[in-house]
N, C-alpha and C positions, 0 to 999 in steps of 0.2 A: 829520464831526463837523459840531452844526449845536447849537443853544439856538434853540429857537423857544419866545417871552412873546408870553403875553397882554397885548397893550397898549390891548385894549377896545375895539377900531374892529373886530375880528371873532375866528373862536371860532380860537384856536391850537389845539383840539384838531383843526378841520375840518383844518385845513397839517401838522399833523402826520401826520393818517394817511392825505393826498394825495402829502405824499412817500415814506412806506410805500412804498405804493401799487407809486407811480411805478416805485420803487430796485426791490422787486419784480419788474415791468415788463421795464425791463432784464436783472435777474437773466437770467427767463423767459426773452426772446428772445433773448437776447447767448449765455445760456448757459453764466453765467461768476458766478460767487460776486461779493459786492463786501461789503467790511466796514465797517461806518456806528456811527456812536453820532451819537444827538439824544438832548439832554436837553429836557424841554417843564417845565417849573413850574407851579404856577397861583399861585406868586408869586411878583413877580421886582422888586424895590424898588429899581433902581439902586444904590450903594453899598452898601446894606447885607448885597444878598444876591453883590452884582459876585465876592469872595474865596471864598461857599461854592462857586460852581460855577463858578468857575477847575479852582478845588483838587479840588474831584469831577469836572472833565468832566478833568483828569490820568489819573486812577480809571480812567476809560471808555475811554482815549486804551488806557489798560494792555492792559483787557480786551482791547479792540481786535487789537491786534498781539498778541497771546496769540495769539488766535481764527486771524488771520491764520497766524500761524505753525505753529500745529497745523494748518492746516486745508493749507499748503503741506507736509509732511510728512504724511498721514495712510497714504502708498504705505509710508511706513517705518513696521516693525514693533517701534521703541519710540518714538516719536514721547511726549513729556512731556509732559502736562500739570499740573495743580496738585499732585494727587490720586496723581503719579507718582513719586516723591526719582529723584533722576540718582543712575546708578550712577557 
């Protein structure tokens, strides 16, 4: 998980794309899935946005954990997903 912020020194979108490219390269080279979450806000002003992105990263972490759980249970016929009710 990560937070890539535009600090005015370099283009954060370039850094974010580079992170994505290298994670994809590792997945393809090693033939393993990698679950990750990276936020790339266009505006981040310290304390003003800190709590918002802290809370948002918790949501993204939960989504990543859910994706990981489902990925680990793909071979099981009744893997749970958000749209599948528990039995």
